[in-house]
N, C-alpha and C positions, 0 to 999 in steps of 0.2 A: 675122311680123304680127299688127298686132293689127286691132281692126277696132273704131270707133267705133258704140257703145254708146249715147249722148242727146246731146243736144248746148242747150246757154245763152248765151240771147244775152240779152246789158247789153244795156239799153236803162231803163234809170233816169233819167238825168240828163237835164240839165235845157235843153241846144243853144242857149246862148247869144249865141255865135257866126251863130246861123242866124234871130236876132229881126230884123224884126214877123214871121216865118212862125210859131214857134214859141210863141208868147205864148196859141195854143190851143190849139197840135196840138205832139204830143211827136216829136221831132225822127223817131224810128225812123217814124212814119204819114207822114208826107210824101209826096205823090207826087211820083215824078219820072217825064215822060213816060207818063204816065198808072197806075203802078204802086209803091205804097206801097214802100218800102226795104226795110221791116223781111221786105215779103213775097216779095221776089228771094228770102230769105237763107230761111225756110221754102220755097219750093218747091222752092227747087234741093237743099234739105236734104231732104227726100220724095222727088223723084227719083231721093236716092243713098237710101231702104231705109232713112232717122234721121227715125225717128215720134216717142219720144219726146223731147218739146221740150219746154224749161224757156224761156221770160221772166222773165227780174225786172225788176221797174215800180218804179217809183216818181214823178216827175215830174207829174201826168195821167196816173195810173194806172186810173183807171177808165175812157180813152179808148184802152186796148187788148182790153177784153174784145169789144171791133165784132170783133176777128177771130175769137170763136168761130162769128160768124156765115157765114163764109169755109172753118174749116178747124175738124178736132172733135180733142180730145181733148190742146190746149194745155195748157201748167202752167202757172199763175202765180204767183210768189213777189216779195213787196212788198219793198223796199229802206225800209226808214224812216230811215234814215243820210243819204238820198240829194243834202240839200241840206245837207249839214252836214261832208261824207266824201270821200274821191276814192272813185276806183270801182275799189276794192280795196274797199269798203266792202258792191260788189255782187255779187263772188266770194264776199265773205266766209258771206252770205247761203245762197247755193248751195253752200255747200261739203261740201253731205255726193251732190255728185250728180259729182262732176267727172274721177270714175276712168273712165276709159273714153271720155270726155268728146268733144268738139269746143264748147270756145268762143270766142264770136264775138263783138264791139261791131255794132249794130243800125245803125248810120250807116253800113249799107255797103250796092252796088248787086251785085248777084254778076249777073252775065254768062256764067258757061259754068260747069253743073255738079260739072266736073273741081277745081274749083275747093275743094270740100268733098267729096271723094272719101273715101269711111270709110275705106280703109285704110290703113294706115301701117305702116313698121316702126320709128321709134324716135319718139317727143315732140319736138312741136318747132314751130317755125312757119312758116306760110306766105309766103314768101319771093320775089322780083323783080330779078332783075339789073336794074341801072339802068347809067344811062355819064352823066344831068347830075343836077346839083346837083337835090337836094332837101331841107327842112328834118324829113322822117320818119326815124323811130330804123333806122340801116341798123348789116344784121348783121354782124362781124366772122366770114367762115367760112371753116372751112381743110376740103373733103373731104367737107361736105356738116355736121362739127359747127361749132354755133354758138362761135364761142371769145371772143367778146362784142358791144357791141353801143356805140355814136353815137349818143347822144341827140340831139345836136345835128344829126342829117345827114350828108352830102355827097353831092361827085360824083362817086361808084361806087360800086358793089360792092351788096349786097344787101336790099334795102329791107320792112322788116317789116311786112306786114299783121295784122291783127285776125283774123285766125282759126287757131286752133293745138289741138294735137291734145294725150290727155295719157291713157298707157295709165296699168292701175292701181298699180302701184305708184307711178308720177309723181304722179299723184292723189293717191294716199295722205299723201307729202313734201308737196306745193300743201297740201294740207286743212290737216295741219300747222303750217305756218309760216304760211298763213292766221291760224291763231285764234293764233301765240305772237305774231304783226305787231301783228294788231288787239287781242284781248286784250290779254294781258304787256303788250304795250310802247307801248300805245294808239298804235300810228304810223297816225293815221290822213289821211294826207294823200297816202297816195303811191299810184302806180300798181299795181295786184296784179302790171302785169309786174316790174315793180322785183325781187317775189322772186326766180322763177329766174332771171330775167339780170346781177340787179346785187348781189341781197346772199345769194344763197346759190349760184352758179351753180357749184359745186362735189359738192353738192347731186345736179345734174341734168346728164344724158347729153341736148341740144338737139341737134337737126339742122331743118335747113330742109324744106321742101316744096316745092317748084319749082314755082312758076306762072308764067303768059307776059303779058305784054301789056294788059291791057284783060280781064280774066280776073275781079278782080273791082274794083270802085273805091270808094275811101271818098271822104265829104266830112265837110268839117267846116267849110264855113263858108258863107255865103250866096251869098258871090261865083263858088266850086266849084258849089256848087245851079245858077247860072244860067247857069256855060258850060255846062252840062249841059241842061240844062231851060232855055229861052227865055224863056217866060213869065214868074220869075222874077230875072229883066235891071231891072223897074221897082223891082224893093225893094234894089237894090244901094245909091245914097246913102241910105236910111233906119233904118241899125243902128243898132239902141240895143241896151249890151251893159251 
């Protein structure tokens, strides 16, 4: 059994699919029903005893320092590549901290602290069993082991969520491959998850960490935001990408 020692929250992105709201507010700091998305993550981490938290910032990075008035000991890592590279760049700049970590996208709402439980048997991703179509990534699973992934989605299977746990051994490998892809190969347009799932799957033995429906929610667009918080419905006809 392994235990998470630290968290890396990826919050550098522009959030263009949530404009105009994100023109002056980073996506992670958007309030949903009265609470900022990133605050639901930080609170759940604290409830699980995870206090060593690194936030990777880029777009409107100065806005994140307001979190210091509510939380102590947050650490910020600037991603200078956020506007020219995919999210591999965010984990690359935080690569020294991936061992014994949980890695999360900031544009999520955590409804249950159990979704971020600090204990785990093997490295891997949060996943929810679904039985209707989604265009999110769907993991192929055999007895909890991740054996493949469908990027285009599917109508059943295990939906991947952007919360993953990494023990020390797998963290070292992830760091090595991040450096190979980002530095040596200049492979800047990929998701960091491509590394363990698609580029080097034989180097990792990954499991799913099962979550229940509603334990966590990802918000990718202004339409999804408006469905959850009706005060944003007025923006759904005003998207500028």
